[in-house]
DOKOL-709444 format. One line per 8 residues: their letters; for each residue x negated, y, z negated of C-alpha. Coordinates in steps of 0.1 Angstrom, whole numbers. Each point is the difference from the previous one (the first is absolute). Layout:
N
a	X,Y,Z  ...
END
This chain:
366
mpkralff	116,-231,-157  -23,-1,32  -26,30,2  20,7,37  34,4,-18  -15,21,-24  -19,27,24  30,1,20
agaillvl	22,9,-33  -28,26,-11  6,12,35  37,2,-4  0,19,-33  -26,28,17  22,6,29  29,1,-26
lglnirfw	-14,24,-22  -11,23,31  37,1,14  10,4,-38  -25,30,-3  15,14,34  33,2,-2  3,2,-38
pnnsatsf	27,29,-3  -13,37,-8  20,10,-30  -15,34,-7  21,31,2  -14,13,31  9,-4,36  -13,-32,3
gvdangyk	21,-14,-30  29,-22,9  15,-3,-37  29,26,-16  -27,29,-7  -18,-3,32  9,20,30  -9,-22,31
asydllse	35,0,11  0,34,6  -34,0,19  14,-30,21  33,20,10  -18,30,13  -26,-21,18  29,-20,14
lgfhvars	21,32,11  -30,10,22  -19,21,-27  -41,0,5  2,-4,-38  -35,-6,-17  -18,-2,-34  -26,22,-15
ylrpsrtp	-29,-8,-23  -18,31,0  -3,24,-25  19,31,1  -32,21,11  -12,-24,31  38,-2,13  9,19,30
anrtlwlv	24,33,-5  23,-14,28  11,-28,-16  33,-7,-22  -6,-17,-30  24,-18,-19  -9,-6,-34  29,-26,-17
lpsflysn	-5,3,-37  -36,11,1  -19,-12,-31  -13,36,-6  38,6,-13  -4,-25,-23  -39,-4,-8  -16,17,-38
phdgreea	-1,41,2  -37,4,12  -1,-27,28  33,11,15  0,36,1  -35,-1,17  12,-22,27  37,19,6
qeylawvr	-26,33,1  -17,-21,30  31,-6,19  11,37,-6  -32,12,16  5,-23,28  38,15,3  -11,35,2
sggtaivf	-27,-12,29  30,-7,20  15,-32,-8  33,-14,-5  4,-20,-32  36,-18,-10  -5,-11,-34  29,-27,-15
ggpgsdwk	1,7,-40  18,-22,-24  6,-4,-36  -26,11,-23  -18,23,29  -18,25,-9  8,31,25  -17,25,-19
rlgitrgv	-34,-13,17  16,11,35  8,36,-15  38,-10,-3  10,9,-30  37,-13,1  11,-22,-24  21,-37,12
spaaatal	30,-15,-11  19,-30,12  32,-1,17  32,-5,-20  0,-35,-20  35,-6,17  -14,10,38  -7,-34,17
vtlvkgdf	-3,18,33  -17,35,4  6,19,34  -35,14,12  1,30,26  -16,23,15  -13,24,31  -13,-28,19
trtalrle	29,-29,-7  24,-4,26  26,-10,-27  -1,-4,-40  -19,-32,-8  12,-28,-28  -29,-6,-22  6,-30,-21
vpgllhfa	-30,2,-27  13,0,-33  -9,31,-23  -13,16,34  -23,35,-12  3,32,14  -17,32,-10  18,30,-24
pakdhaev	13,27,17  -23,32,-4  -13,32,23  -36,-7,10  -18,5,35  13,-40,5  25,-7,30  26,-23,-7
rltsdgap	2,-22,26  20,-33,-11  23,3,-26  19,-31,-21  31,5,-6  -1,39,-1  -33,-1,-18  -38,7,13
falelklg	-14,-35,13  -29,13,20  -19,31,-2  -22,11,29  -26,27,-8  -24,19,21  -39,-6,-10  -23,21,20
agrllaia	3,-17,37  18,-28,-12  33,-15,-17  3,-20,-28  40,-22,-3  5,-12,-35  28,-24,-3  12,-6,-36
dgrfarns	8,-33,2  -18,-25,30  15,-32,-10  22,-1,26  -29,-6,24  -13,-33,-21  9,-35,14  28,-6,-31
algmadas	18,30,15  -2,6,36  25,-26,16  29,18,-25  20,29,10  -16,26,21  -34,-5,-17  -14,-11,37
vlvvdlar	12,31,17  -16,23,-21  -35,-16,6  9,5,37  10,34,-3  -32,10,-20  -20,-12,27  20,17,27
efgtpvfd	-1,33,-19  -40,1,-12  -15,-20,26  -13,-38,0  -12,-8,-34  -35,-11,-14  6,-24,-30  -27,12,-24
ehchglat	-16,-27,-20  -26,17,-14  26,14,-20  2,-35,-17  -37,-9,-2  -6,-19,35  -28,3,13  -9,-5,42
pvsivaav	-3,-36,9  -33,-9,9  -18,-32,14  -19,-22,-25  -34,8,21  9,36,-4  5,-3,-35  -31,-21,-2
adsrailp	-17,29,16  9,30,-19  -3,-18,-34  -34,-5,-24  3,-38,12  -21,11,34  -31,3,-15  -3,-34,-19
lavallaa	19,-17,32  -29,13,22  -28,-8,-22  13,-39,0  4,-3,36  -35,17,2  -14,-26,-24  21,-29,20
llwvgeqr	-19,14,37  -34,-2,-20  5,-35,-13  13,-14,33  -30,20,19  -22,-16,-24  13,-40,6  -6,6,35
swprrtlg	-34,15,-4  -14,-32,-17  -14,-29,24  24,-29,9  2,-27,-28  -13,-32,7  -4,-36,-16  -32,-9,-20
depdfpep	-21,-22,3  19,-26,32  -7,-36,-11  -26,-19,26  31,-20,16  -7,-19,36  13,16,28  30,-16,14
siasfves	0,-22,31  18,-26,14  -20,-25,-12  5,5,-33  38,3,9  0,-32,12  -21,-20,-27  21,14,-25
lgvlysrt	37,-11,20  -16,-37,4  -11,2,-37  34,6,-7  15,-25,21  -23,-26,-8  13,1,-35  34,-13,9
gdpgavfr	-11,-36,3  13,-4,35  -21,11,29  23,-12,25  33,19,-17  -19,28,-4  -13,4,34  32,-4,16
ayrsgflh	19,29,-20  -32,21,6  1,-9,39  39,12,-1  -13,30,-14  -22,9,25  20,-7,28  28,21,-14
rmrrqlsa	-30,30,-4  -7,-7,37  37,1,12  5,31,-14  -28,15,13  7,-14,37  40,2,-2  11,26,-28
gfdlpdqt	36,6,20  7,-38,7  -7,-35,-16  -27,-17,20  3,-39,0  -30,-17,-17  -8,-21,30  -2,34,22
lleriahd	-25,12,-25  -21,-27,-1  -5,-4,40  -8,39,-2  -24,-8,-25  -17,-30,17  -3,21,30  -21,28,-19
gslsaear	-38,-2,8  -7,16,-33  10,-35,-20  -27,-16,-12  0,-43,3  3,-1,-37  30,23,-4  16,-17,29
rwlvdgdv	-1,-31,-18  19,9,-29  18,28,16  13,-18,33  -9,-36,-2  18,-4,-33  -27,-21,-22  8,4,-38
pgnnselv	-31,2,-21  -3,-30,-21  -19,15,-33  -7,33,-13  -33,7,16  19,-3,36  27,22,-12  -27,31,-8
tavreies	-14,-8,33  32,4,21  11,30,-19  -30,17,5  0,-8,38  38,6,4  -8,37,-17  -28,6,20
ycgirt	19,-2,31  4,32,14  37,-4,13  11,0,37  -14,24,22  28,19,18
END
């Protein structure tokens, strides 16, 4: 296979690899996720409806308190007790400072980390549709989530904002200057369920009641996207890279500081001249054994050169060219003999003489 074909094949493979990486579907259980467990559909739905939704990658302590954070199935409700409890306490401290957090739970959520001691249980096994309603929903909403969870009834300081078939489904807790809304089962906001029954209506009702949401991705372990330049600048790699750059600059400066390289001892050749050129040309022609034929070929070539010098744009006839040469005062008598009069050398010696005389001709003066 030609090298050019291999080059183009390699270039096409690199382009396809870049496109594949760029458009590879995100299957994470986040607002970027496009598979069943992600909830990008909820993010896009609210965005298309005019809500200025956003994503947050900040720790709770660095998040402005005037935001409404949506924590959809956060990892701290499922992680090991030590790490999950500490992260949950950070979010609770943020809520007490004036923030609003809506936490969507699911099967296996440890609500005690958020101070909710009520147990959870699924809907009846025979229930295919669960009716959810509350003080901010316009009507009862149908959710088709198998085994939809709800909180157990209890007498505590939590206010029931949504019910699921009459059982507590969403609890609101006043914490300091903020509030926390705990939803027993947030699977209705996932891509797999958002298009079923009234799940999308409930998502929109929550956004209208509690304000435009900011989807929290810090609770899933995501960090703020940064450019590769910023990532390198903030890492330990910046020191060796800086040293390598400095070494390269010093090497370039050293190379430029040395004197320009020259050839060694130059051979003692004679200076080129027209005489040596003519002599060598005549010798080469003389080796053919037919001085007359060689001279006619040479004379034709010389006239061609003169024609190009005098008339680059049009074809000048030989007769006209010879007439102009004959009227040139710089033409010697010997050169006129061979060039204009049409004499032909009879031997090698005359051939060399004729070539030397013609090449010595300086050309037509204009």
